[in-house]
C-alpha positions as MATLAB code, in Angstrom:
seq = 'MKATFGTALTLVFLIGSLPISAQNIEAQLEHVAQNVEFAVVPIWYSQPGDVVNMQVVGTGFLVTPEGYFVTAAHVLQEYKPKSAQMTAGLRQRSGDGTGAWFDVIEKDEAHDLALCKITNPLRKFVEDKNNPGTEMPTASLRISTIEPITGEFIAITGFPLGSWSPAIQFGTVAAITTTNPNAGRVPAGQRDLLQISASGNKGNSGSPVVRLDTGEVIGVIVQAQAAPLFTTVEGLPFAQSSGIMLAVPESWVRDLLKRNNVQSVTQLPPKRHTSYYPLPNK';
ca = [
    -146.202  -81.767   48.092;
    -147.087  -84.517   45.808;
    -147.123  -84.326   42.407;
    -149.935  -86.994   40.631;
    -149.550  -87.557   36.714;
    -152.981  -87.874   34.572;
    -154.092  -86.375   31.492;
    -152.701  -82.145   33.144;
    -150.035  -81.849   35.106;
    -151.023  -81.072   39.104;
    -147.924  -79.807   40.490;
    -148.511  -76.109   41.521;
    -145.045  -73.971   42.338;
    -146.372  -71.013   44.688;
    -144.311  -67.761   45.237;
    -146.295  -65.382   47.104;
    -149.810  -65.467   46.892;
    -148.993  -66.574   43.267;
    -150.116  -69.696   41.955;
    -147.948  -70.776   39.166;
    -148.680  -74.049   37.491;
    -145.994  -76.241   35.600;
    -147.622  -75.461   32.462;
    -147.440  -71.484   33.313;
    -144.091  -71.589   33.531;
    -143.056  -73.176   30.490;
    -145.870  -70.337   28.741;
    -144.144  -67.555   30.249;
    -140.667  -68.937   29.354;
    -141.526  -68.613   25.789;
    -143.223  -65.692   26.345;
    -140.388  -63.822   27.880;
    -138.052  -66.132   25.185;
    -139.595  -64.587   22.755;
    -139.784  -60.660   23.897;
    -135.974  -60.280   24.792;
    -134.470  -62.266   21.744;
    -133.745  -58.461   19.644;
    -133.346  -56.795   22.818;
    -130.251  -58.752   23.814;
    -126.740  -57.438   21.325;
    -123.772  -59.906   20.928;
    -120.614  -57.251   21.527;
    -118.113  -58.415   18.850;
    -114.641  -57.664   18.627;
    -111.718  -58.400   16.336;
    -108.133  -57.974   15.568;
    -106.814  -54.731   14.272;
    -106.927  -54.669   10.258;
    -109.800  -58.243   10.571;
    -112.868  -57.316   10.413;
    -113.682  -61.005    9.173;
    -112.779  -63.071   12.215;
    -114.826  -60.915   14.548;
    -115.136  -62.808   17.808;
    -118.248  -62.702   20.761;
    -116.538  -61.227   24.090;
    -120.053  -60.723   25.915;
    -123.856  -59.679   25.674;
    -125.705  -56.383   26.152;
    -129.014  -55.752   26.137;
    -131.236  -52.513   25.236;
    -132.841  -50.829   27.896;
    -134.305  -48.175   25.330;
    -135.866  -47.403   21.250;
    -133.169  -45.300   21.254;
    -130.097  -46.929   20.838;
    -129.161  -47.164   24.819;
    -127.930  -50.529   25.833;
    -126.273  -51.526   29.395;
    -123.008  -54.584   29.820;
    -120.684  -55.552   31.603;
    -117.565  -53.002   31.919;
    -114.969  -55.864   32.124;
    -116.895  -56.873   28.143;
    -115.002  -53.308   26.598;
    -111.435  -54.159   28.066;
    -110.760  -53.878   24.042;
    -113.076  -50.856   23.331;
    -111.109  -47.799   21.452;
    -113.995  -44.830   20.136;
    -114.439  -43.927   16.663;
    -112.687  -47.960   16.327;
    -114.587  -50.954   13.983;
    -112.901  -53.168   16.417;
    -115.372  -53.670   18.739;
    -119.191  -53.217   17.752;
    -122.871  -54.827   18.831;
    -124.898  -56.880   16.773;
    -128.631  -55.942   15.241;
    -130.245  -58.787   14.208;
    -132.717  -59.286   11.249;
    -135.339  -61.610   10.968;
    -133.557  -63.500    8.505;
    -130.727  -64.534   11.634;
    -128.620  -62.110    9.162;
    -126.800  -59.687   12.025;
    -125.387  -55.882   11.249;
    -122.453  -54.685   13.230;
    -123.091  -50.942   14.157;
    -120.637  -48.968   16.504;
    -121.605  -47.801   19.527;
    -119.936  -44.762   21.562;
    -119.246  -45.565   25.797;
    -121.440  -43.178   27.859;
    -120.211  -44.179   31.445;
    -117.946  -47.172   32.393;
    -118.081  -47.947   36.139;
    -115.636  -50.521   36.734;
    -116.065  -50.104   40.245;
    -120.172  -52.125   39.669;
    -118.815  -54.121   36.457;
    -121.387  -52.221   34.735;
    -121.370  -49.841   31.161;
    -123.718  -47.820   29.890;
    -123.381  -47.500   25.618;
    -125.287  -46.447   23.053;
    -125.858  -46.887   19.309;
    -124.293  -44.619   17.037;
    -126.551  -44.306   14.351;
    -130.041  -43.660   14.941;
    -131.524  -47.429   14.928;
    -134.577  -45.831   12.654;
    -131.995  -45.713   10.108;
    -131.044  -49.303   10.004;
    -134.494  -49.972    7.655;
    -135.201  -52.769    6.108;
    -134.831  -53.457    2.365;
    -138.541  -54.315    0.697;
    -136.922  -55.977   -2.324;
    -135.322  -58.540    0.425;
    -137.908  -59.849    2.938;
    -136.343  -60.398    6.218;
    -134.284  -58.081    6.514;
    -136.202  -55.615    8.511;
    -134.676  -55.090   12.475;
    -137.130  -55.829   15.275;
    -135.343  -54.376   18.158;
    -136.459  -54.642   21.680;
    -135.912  -53.234   24.534;
    -136.317  -53.876   28.059;
    -137.040  -52.054   31.678;
    -135.473  -52.807   34.983;
    -137.292  -53.408   37.292;
    -138.318  -51.249   40.732;
    -138.496  -54.607   42.922;
    -135.540  -56.166   43.891;
    -135.414  -59.916   42.913;
    -136.229  -62.966   45.781;
    -134.218  -65.674   46.882;
    -136.215  -67.993   44.992;
    -137.742  -67.058   42.430;
    -137.750  -68.038   38.461;
    -135.546  -65.749   36.304;
    -134.021  -66.506   32.413;
    -130.833  -64.973   31.014;
    -129.885  -64.396   27.580;
    -127.049  -64.130   26.027;
    -124.871  -65.807   23.406;
    -122.230  -68.146   25.350;
    -119.464  -69.813   23.874;
    -118.487  -67.025   20.768;
    -122.702  -68.048   19.462;
    -124.132  -65.242   17.158;
    -127.554  -66.297   18.265;
    -129.316  -65.565   21.548;
    -129.426  -69.192   23.797;
    -132.041  -68.844   26.676;
    -131.578  -70.140   30.069;
    -134.280  -71.288   32.776;
    -133.126  -70.887   36.267;
    -133.820  -69.108   40.161;
    -132.380  -66.532   42.237;
    -129.920  -68.522   44.095;
    -129.234  -66.064   46.790;
    -129.567  -62.402   47.157;
    -126.240  -62.035   49.032;
    -122.441  -62.950   48.184;
    -120.169  -63.445   50.307;
    -117.641  -64.944   48.447;
    -113.683  -64.278   48.319;
    -113.714  -64.956   44.676;
    -115.743  -62.386   43.819;
    -113.042  -60.242   43.361;
    -114.012  -58.476   39.832;
    -116.416  -56.361   41.536;
    -114.623  -54.283   44.313;
    -117.933  -52.217   45.677;
    -120.335  -53.085   47.383;
    -119.798  -57.435   46.921;
    -122.172  -58.614   49.692;
    -125.208  -56.845   47.212;
    -124.169  -59.350   44.168;
    -126.920  -61.537   43.408;
    -125.790  -65.614   42.845;
    -128.315  -67.186   39.731;
    -128.282  -70.772   39.514;
    -127.639  -71.197   35.431;
    -125.095  -72.468   34.025;
    -122.287  -70.231   32.578;
    -119.901  -70.134   29.661;
    -117.462  -66.825   28.194;
    -119.760  -64.791   26.145;
    -122.462  -64.685   29.110;
    -120.316  -61.335   30.569;
    -123.752  -58.487   30.395;
    -126.345  -60.667   29.728;
    -129.907  -59.482   31.245;
    -131.192  -61.438   34.191;
    -134.957  -61.284   33.350;
    -138.113  -61.544   35.907;
    -139.753  -64.313   34.535;
    -143.049  -63.329   35.067;
    -142.738  -59.653   34.232;
    -140.294  -59.962   31.353;
    -138.546  -57.288   33.733;
    -134.251  -57.397   34.101;
    -134.011  -57.554   37.962;
    -129.682  -58.186   37.449;
    -127.030  -57.963   35.251;
    -124.407  -61.199   35.226;
    -120.977  -60.385   36.146;
    -119.119  -63.089   36.281;
    -119.204  -67.099   36.201;
    -118.052  -68.986   39.114;
    -116.134  -72.414   38.256;
    -116.014  -75.672   39.368;
    -112.534  -77.405   39.532;
    -112.735  -81.308   39.066;
    -110.321  -83.406   40.251;
    -108.024  -86.281   38.356;
    -105.362  -87.972   38.880;
    -104.209  -87.505   35.679;
    -100.984  -85.307   36.193;
    -100.780  -81.919   33.729;
    -104.214  -81.746   32.665;
    -106.381  -79.619   34.500;
    -109.947  -79.996   33.590;
    -112.783  -77.166   35.249;
    -116.281  -77.091   34.865;
    -119.736  -74.389   35.469;
    -120.480  -74.836   39.453;
    -124.000  -73.967   37.458;
    -123.784  -70.473   39.623;
    -123.241  -67.464   38.098;
    -122.849  -64.160   39.989;
    -124.886  -60.339   39.182;
    -124.755  -56.748   40.287;
    -128.890  -56.299   41.290;
    -131.381  -53.900   39.362;
    -130.572  -50.905   41.991;
    -127.391  -50.484   40.284;
    -128.330  -51.156   36.889;
    -130.727  -48.197   37.827;
    -128.378  -45.679   39.634;
    -126.301  -45.859   36.148;
    -129.058  -44.907   33.924;
    -130.149  -42.354   35.980;
    -127.009  -40.558   36.460;
    -127.299  -40.327   33.055;
    -130.618  -39.454   32.394;
    -131.597  -42.123   30.937;
    -134.781  -44.008   31.437;
    -135.103  -47.541   30.441;
    -138.737  -48.527   28.684;
    -140.364  -51.869   27.547;
    -140.693  -52.391   23.732;
    -141.876  -56.144   22.504;
    -140.890  -56.460   18.653;
    -143.509  -55.161   16.366;
    -147.346  -56.931   16.641;
    -147.030  -57.948   13.214;
    -145.225  -60.576   13.488;
    -147.021  -63.216   15.332;
    -145.376  -65.260   17.141;
    -143.947  -62.522   19.229;
    -146.825  -60.690   22.082;
    -146.739  -59.584   25.093;
    -146.940  -61.440   28.583;
    -150.263  -62.921   29.228;
    -152.272  -60.526   31.389;
    -152.732  -62.162   35.110;
];
């Protein structure tokens, strides 16, 4: 397949029978980024008695407007009920954030998944009309019912490297099965793990893997695969990202929600904010 460059890029990628032009890929990524931005939440942790120096230990994403969210089970290693040491960050349009207490509904360590719920109703986090920008435009993501396909385009959104604002990365489903002796964090069904072609960092655990054409979740990041760098300098270990992350499949997330009678839904940020809009019709 050849590409020619003139007034427009004519390279076309084919997924099944659906043609996606390079321009459409960029537009889809922009739509997904804008719609998912307020569905992801940083999971903050602070040492006992220190509520100032919070650090991001992982990512969660809302699956209902009522405050249910999913994350990786290992992110909640330090969770204690009724404690302010671990909170979920709800972001405001101004860029500020509010830490919200949450309850752990189920922690499935065998599949490295957890279902949680914001303790107070999200509607109580209301806009201060005298302080523009403080409105809380929460969104939620639906779990896909269609299995991933090797090579399809995806985006992941999370809070890597301690960031308090979400970062979105573009990638593909590199493989839909995994035979990897380093995947020991998920003792159940390791072969079912997805391989995602995106560089992961600390804080990405629990990030949703979002299908680019629908904005639905097809997996949850649970592990980044490191690639060692060899050096002749003794005593200086180096490591870099392999560019591959492991994710649990959407079927595991659906099972988790079903056991707890939770139905995931897509809720976009409020339409009154014009830069946030649904995916284009096909």
